[in-house]
C-alpha positions in Angstrom: 0.2 0.3 0.1 1.4 3.0 -0.9 2.1 6.0 2.3 -1.0 8.4 3.1 0.4 11.8 2.1 -1.0 13.1 5.6 0.8 10.8 8.1 4.3 11.2 9.7 5.8 13.0 11.9 3.5 15.9 11.9 1.7 17.3 15.0 -1.6 16.0 15.4 -5.0 18.1 13.9 -8.0 17.6 16.2 -9.1 21.3 15.5 -9.0 22.1 11.3 -9.9 24.6 8.3 -10.2 24.2 5.4 -11.0 27.0 3.0 -11.9 25.8 -1.0 -11.8 27.5 -3.6 -13.5 25.7 -7.0 -13.1 26.2 -10.5 -14.6 29.0 -12.7 -17.9 27.1 -11.7 -21.3 29.1 -11.3 -23.0 25.7 -9.2 -22.4 27.3 -6.2 -22.2 25.7 -2.1 -24.6 23.5 -1.9 -23.1 21.3 -5.1 -19.8 21.2 -2.9 -21.1 20.4 -0.4 -23.2 17.4 -1.5 -20.2 16.3 -3.7 -17.8 15.9 -0.2 -20.9 14.0 1.8 -21.1 11.7 -0.7 -17.6 10.7 -1.4 -16.7 11.0 2.4 -19.3 8.2 3.0 -17.1 6.2 -0.2 -13.9 7.0 1.5 -14.8 6.2 4.4 -15.9 3.2 4.1 -12.2 1.6 1.6 -10.4 3.3 4.4 -12.4 1.9 7.5 -12.9 5.3 9.4 -15.7 7.4 10.7 -16.2 10.9 8.6 -19.9 12.5 9.3 -20.3 15.2 6.8 -23.1 18.1 8.2 -25.2 20.5 7.1 -24.6 23.0 5.1 -25.0 26.7 6.0 -23.9 30.5 4.8 -22.0 31.7 7.4 -21.4 35.4 5.9 -21.6 36.9 2.4 -17.4 35.1 2.1 -17.9 31.7 3.2 -20.6 29.2 2.9 -19.4 26.5 6.2 -19.7 22.8 6.8 -18.8 20.9 9.5 -16.5 17.5 8.6 -16.5 14.9 12.4 -13.9 12.5 11.8 -12.3 9.2 13.7 -9.0 7.8 12.8 -8.6 4.5 15.3 -10.0 6.6 18.2 -8.6 9.6 17.1 -11.7 12.3 16.6 -10.7 15.9 14.4 -13.1 18.8 13.4 -13.0 19.6 10.7 -14.5 23.2 9.7 -14.9 23.6 6.0 -15.8 26.7 4.5 -16.6 27.0 0.8 -14.9 30.9 -0.2 -17.2 32.5 -2.1 -16.6 34.2 -5.7 -19.3 32.2 -8.0 -20.9 35.4 -7.7 -18.0 36.5 -9.9 -18.0 33.2 -12.3 -22.1 33.4 -12.8 -21.6 37.3 -13.7 -19.1 36.3 -16.1 -20.9 33.5 -17.1 -21.9 33.9 -21.1 -25.3 32.0 -22.0 -26.0 34.0 -25.2 -23.8 30.8 -27.1 -23.5 32.5 -30.2 -21.5 35.6 -28.1 -19.6 33.3 -27.0 -18.3 31.6 -29.3 -16.8 34.7 -30.9 -15.3 35.6 -27.5 -13.8 33.1 -28.2 -12.7 33.7 -31.5 -11.0 36.8 -29.5 -9.9 35.3 -27.0 -8.5 32.0 -29.2 -6.6 35.0 -31.0 -5.0 37.0 -27.8 -3.9 34.4 -26.8 -2.2 33.8 -30.7 -0.9 37.5 -30.8 1.1 38.0 -27.2 2.4 34.2 -28.3 0.6 31.8 -25.1 -0.6 29.5 -27.7 2.9 29.0 -29.5 4.4 28.1 -25.7 1.0 25.9 -24.7 1.7 23.9 -28.2 5.4 24.0 -27.4 5.6 22.9 -23.4 2.2 22.2 -22.8 0.4 19.2 -24.7 -2.3 18.7 -22.3 -3.4 21.9 -21.9 -2.9 23.2 -25.5 -4.9 20.1 -27.2 -7.5 21.0 -24.2 -7.9 24.5 -25.7 -8.0 23.8 -29.1 -10.4 20.7 -28.6 -13.6 23.0 -28.5 -12.9 25.0 -31.3 -12.3 22.1 -33.1 -15.7 20.4 -32.0 -17.5 23.7 -33.4 -15.9 23.7 -36.6 -16.4 19.8 -37.2 -20.2 20.8 -35.6 -20.4 23.3 -38.8 -18.9 21.2 -41.4 -20.9 18.2 -41.1 -24.5 20.2 -40.9 -23.1 21.9 -43.5 -22.2 19.0 -46.0 -24.6 16.2 -44.8 -27.1 19.5 -45.3 -25.8 19.5 -49.0 -26.0 15.9 -49.9 -29.2 15.9 -48.0 -30.7 18.8 -50.8 -28.8 17.2 -53.7 -30.3 13.9 -52.9 -34.2 15.3 -52.7 -34.0 17.3 -55.4 -33.4 14.1 -57.9 -35.1 12.0 -56.1 -38.3 14.4 -55.9 -37.1 16.8 -58.7 -38.0 19.8 -56.8 -34.9 21.9 -56.7 -37.0 24.0 -53.3 -37.9 20.9 -51.8 -34.6 19.8 -51.8 -33.0 22.9 -50.2 -36.1 23.7 -47.6 -34.7 19.9 -46.6 -30.7 20.3 -46.7 -31.4 23.4 -44.7 -33.6 21.5 -42.4 -31.1 18.6 -42.3 -28.7 20.7 -40.8 -30.2 22.5 -38.8 -30.7 19.5 -36.9 -27.5 18.0 -37.2 -26.7 21.4 -35.9 -29.2 21.9 -33.0 -27.6 18.0 -32.0 -24.5 19.0 -32.1 -24.7 21.7 -30.0 -26.2 20.1 -27.8 -23.9 16.9 -27.6 -20.9 19.3 -27.1 -22.6 21.1 -24.1 -22.8 18.0 -22.5 -19.5 17.3 -23.9 -18.3 20.2 -21.8 -17.4 22.1 -24.7 -18.9 25.1 -23.4 -17.8 25.1 -20.6 -14.0 25.2 -21.8 -14.8 28.3 -24.2 -16.8 30.2 -21.1 -13.2 29.3 -18.7 -10.8 30.6 -22.2 -13.2 33.4 -22.4 -12.8 34.6 -18.7 -9.1 33.9 -17.8 -8.5 35.0 -22.4 -9.7 38.9 -21.7 -7.7 39.1 -18.7 -8.7 43.0 -18.7 -8.5 45.8 -15.9 -12.1 45.2 -14.6 -11.6 41.7 -14.0 -8.3 42.1 -12.5 -10.7 44.4 -10.3 -13.1 42.2 -9.5 -10.7 39.2 -8.6 -8.2 41.3 -6.7 -10.5 42.6 -4.0 -12.2 39.7 -3.8 -9.8 38.5 -2.4 -8.3 40.6 -0.5 -11.1 40.1 1.2 -11.4 36.6 1.7 -8.1 36.7 2.6 -9.4 38.8 5.4 -11.8 36.7 6.0 -8.9 33.8 7.1 -7.4 36.3 9.7 -10.1 37.7 11.1 -11.2 34.3 11.8 -8.0 32.9 13.0 -7.3 35.4 15.7 -10.7 34.9 16.9 -10.5 31.2 17.0 -7.1 29.5 16.1 -6.4 25.9 15.2 -4.5 23.4 14.4 -4.0 23.9 10.3 -5.2 26.2 8.4 -6.1 24.9 4.5 -6.4 27.0 1.7 -6.7 24.6 -0.9 -7.3 25.7 -5.2 -9.1 23.8 -7.7 -8.7 24.2 -11.2 -9.3 28.2 -11.7 -9.6 28.4 -8.4 -5.8 28.0 -7.7 -5.6 31.2 -9.8 -7.4 33.1 -6.8 -6.2 30.8 -3.8 -2.7 32.8 -5.3 -3.6 35.9 -4.9 -5.5 35.2 -1.5 -2.0 33.2 0.0 -0.1 36.3 -1.3 -2.3 38.7 0.5 -2.5 37.0 3.5 1.6 36.8 3.3 1.5 40.0 3.1 -1.4 40.6 5.5 0.7 38.4 9.0 3.3 38.9 10.6 6.6 37.7 10.4 6.7 34.5 12.3 2.5 33.7 12.2 0.1 31.6 10.2 2.9 28.7 10.1 0.9 26.0 9.7 -1.2 27.8 6.9 -1.1 25.8 3.8 -1.9 26.4 0.4 -2.8 23.4 -1.5 -3.2 24.0 -5.9 -5.1 20.8 -7.2 -5.3 21.0 -10.9 -3.9 23.7 -11.0 -4.2 26.0 -14.7 -2.0 28.9 -13.6 0.6 29.5 -16.0 -3.1 30.1 -18.7 -3.3 33.1 -16.6 0.6 33.8 -15.9 1.7 33.9 -19.5 -0.1 36.6 -20.4 1.6 40.1 -20.3 -1.3 41.3 -19.0 -1.3 39.2 -15.3 1.6 41.2 -14.7 -0.4 41.9 -10.9 -1.5 38.1 -10.7 2.8 37.1 -11.5 3.6 39.7 -8.4 1.3 37.8 -6.1 3.8 34.3 -7.4 6.6 36.6 -6.7 5.5 36.8 -3.5 3.9 33.6 -2.3 7.2 32.1 -3.5 8.7 34.5 -1.4 6.8 33.2 1.3 8.7 30.6 3.0 6.4 30.7 6.5 3.2 28.9 4.1 4.0 25.8 3.1 2.7 25.0 -0.8 1.6 22.1 -2.3 1.1 21.3 -6.1 -0.5 18.6 -7.0 -1.3 17.6 -10.6 -2.1 13.9 -12.9 -0.1 13.5 -15.6 -3.4 11.9 -17.0 -5.6 15.0 -16.6 -5.4 17.0 -20.1 -7.0 19.9 -18.3 -4.2 20.8 -15.9 -0.1 21.6 -16.4 1.0 19.0 -14.7 4.4 17.9 -14.7 5.8 21.5 -14.3 6.0 24.3 -12.0 3.7 26.5 -12.2 6.0 29.9 -11.8 8.7 29.1 -14.3 5.7 28.6 -16.3 4.8 32.3 -15.8 7.6 34.1 -16.1 8.1 33.7 -12.8 11.5 31.2 -10.7 9.8 29.1 -9.1 11.6 26.1 -9.1 15.0 26.6 -8.0 14.1 27.8 -4.5 11.7 25.0 -4.0 8.6 26.6 -4.8 5.9 25.1 -5.0 7.1 21.9 -4.0 5.3 19.3 -7.3 3.5 16.3 -5.9 2.5 13.6 -9.4 -1.1 12.6 -8.1 -1.8 8.8 -9.8 -4.8 7.8 -10.2 -4.9 5.4 -13.0 -3.5 3.7 -9.3 -6.6 4.5 -7.6 -9.0 2.7 -9.6 -9.5 -1.0 -10.7 -8.7 -0.8 -14.9 -11.8 -1.4 -15.6 -13.2 2.2 -13.7 -10.2 3.2 -14.7 -10.6 2.2 -18.8 -14.8 4.5 -17.8 -12.5 8.0 -15.7 -10.4 7.9 -18.7 -13.0 8.8 -21.5 -14.4 11.9 -19.4 -11.5 14.4 -18.6 -14.1 16.0 -16.7 -15.4 14.3 -14.2 -11.1 13.0 -14.5 -10.7 16.8 -13.6 -12.7 16.8 -10.4 -11.4 13.3 -9.2 -8.6 15.4 -7.3 -12.0 16.0 -4.7 -12.7 12.6 -4.8 -13.2 8.9 -3.6 -11.3 6.2 -4.5 -11.9 2.4 -4.7 -8.4 1.3 -4.1 -5.9 3.4 -1.2 -3.1 6.4 -2.9 -1.3 8.3 -1.4 -3.1 10.9 -2.6 -6.0 11.3 -0.4 -8.0 14.3 -0.4 -9.8 13.1 2.6 -7.4 12.5 4.6 -5.4 15.8 3.9 -8.8 18.0 4.4 -10.1 15.7 7.7 -7.3 13.7 8.9 -5.4 13.2 12.8 -2.2 15.3 10.7 -1.2 17.8 9.4 -0.7 17.7 5.6 3.2 17.0 4.6 4.3 16.1 1.0 4.5 12.4 0.2 
């Protein structure tokens, strides 16, 4: 059996506070509370421990909260799990008009190309590059297939019926039906979700910077205020996917607000991160400053966990170096490889592999087999987080 990541010589944890930052997802705390509760039950059964997830409540304007009580072979652990709100910003930037979304995504595509980000993605990051091309390629194929099918249908009907107008009408209906069906299939395959992500991050303008930076500052003050009022054994700031960008901003702000020697029990954990997607852009200078600040603040542990199989994440790469900020030379962040193929039996793994979005959420989910990576041991276990 692989070594568990949170078991080591670190001090025992009786009380923990987790601050979770979701990706670019409008679903909000209800979805993530249900996901945590259901997956914790599965993982607890696998490990032979008890993990009980309480009801969700709205703590304040910054966070929704639920409590997790766990028992690990007689060791009781209480975790206050907070969902940090930036989902309102996501919803405000969630383009619902598909035609406008496609147009915006094309603008973002050319902005990425103009600044050299696409060239760097193609050269250094095969998975994220293919994931970025995937939604655009799907839309082109849908339009091309619909047009060709409509053209063929029009010709066949016109030839068989002898009426050109009927052929044109049938061709139009065929093309429209296939296009609508293709769009619905693309929506279920996360094509438009990815387009929205690239539209949000790609068009990183002043307004978006102000929104996200202001929220990150408010969340950092919220975390400091809570730790000042009710200290706990461990504080984890967890950013998943695009949420890793926000988590970096929060961590950087915390490092400037905290006095030297304070909050040494705080760790930043980035899961399935896409930090370079923003960090590579010329307009993201202030974000790169956040990366430098967090990299230099050694009192906060920073672990970066990614799976090579996850094509939506920048795995096997230092996110600071990829963003033009020195990271690997100073050992920040500490890279941890996640191996989801070792979490499941072969048949299950083959199914998960085919669903890239499902695989991208595996960081937050239970496994079939014990593994080094265990989200529930990290967030509800009896020891502080440590590298593998």
